[in-house]
C-alpha positions, -999 to +999 in steps of 0.1 A: +210+707+141+195+702+175+175+670+178+160+676+214+129+695+226+129+729+240+102+740+262+093+779+262+069+802+275+061+833+255+038+859+249+053+868+216+026+853+191+053+854+161+080+838+181+057+809+191+044+806+157+077+804+142+093+779+165+064+759+179+055+725+168+034+715+196+012+739+220+005+728+256-026+747+272-035+746+309-070+759+312-095+756+340-077+725+355-074+707+323-044+701+300-045+703+263-020+694+236-022+710+200+000+695+174+011+724+154+019+761+157+003+790+171-020+796+141-032+759+143-037+764+179-059+793+173-077+779+144-088+747+167-095+768+198-119+789+178-136+755+163-138+742+198-155+775+210-181+776+180-188+738+188-195+746+223-217+773+213-238+751+193-240+722+218-252+748+246-289+752+248-298+789+243-315+804+274-349+820+265-347+847+291-312+863+301-325+872+334-346+842+342-329+824+370-316+856+388-350+867+404-352+833+418-317+831+431-321+866+446-354+854+462-336+822+475-308+841+486-329+865+505-349+837+520-315+819+532-306+851+549-338+855+566-336+818+578-301+823+590-309+855+611-340+837+624-317+811+638-292+834+652-320+851+669-334+820+684-302+806+696-296+842+715-333+836+730-324+798+737-293+810+756-311+837+777-335+810+786-309+784+796-293+809+819-328+818+832-332+781+838-301+778+858-309+807+879-346+793+888-338+757+898-356+766+932-387+782+917-408+751+904-434+775+884-411+796+868-387+766+857-420+750+844-428+781+822-390+784+810-392+746+799-422+754+780-406+783+762-375+766+756-393+734+742-413+759+719-382+776+705-363+745+701-392+733+680-389+764+658-354+760+656-355+725+644-379+737+617-359+766+608-325+741+604-347+718+582-356+747+558-319+757+559-308+723+549-334+720+520-321+754+506-285+741+509-294+711+489-310+730+460 
């Protein structure tokens, strides 16, 4: 009679049930040990599932957060698109500023536009950060 241990992996339930005395389960990054054969494992696993169902609060409405999530995703995409657009506009203004260093009046107007766009950009970044934290 063999007195050591054998580790095997099988999909054959009857084989596992006949020979296994301990079941090791690796699921969602956790490692669980069940002392018994495959039938014992199934019984314990079913009991754990039932216990989780009882302990979880029942959602009142199945679609309750989906509309809000879609709305938030839509708002986030709008903010990201607005940021991209402002970045493009700021790049254009920066190039115009480089070209207009000798024209004081044009340079002053461009700097005003740049400051206005930079303030809008800062506001959009703050909105974006708030959405990311939620």
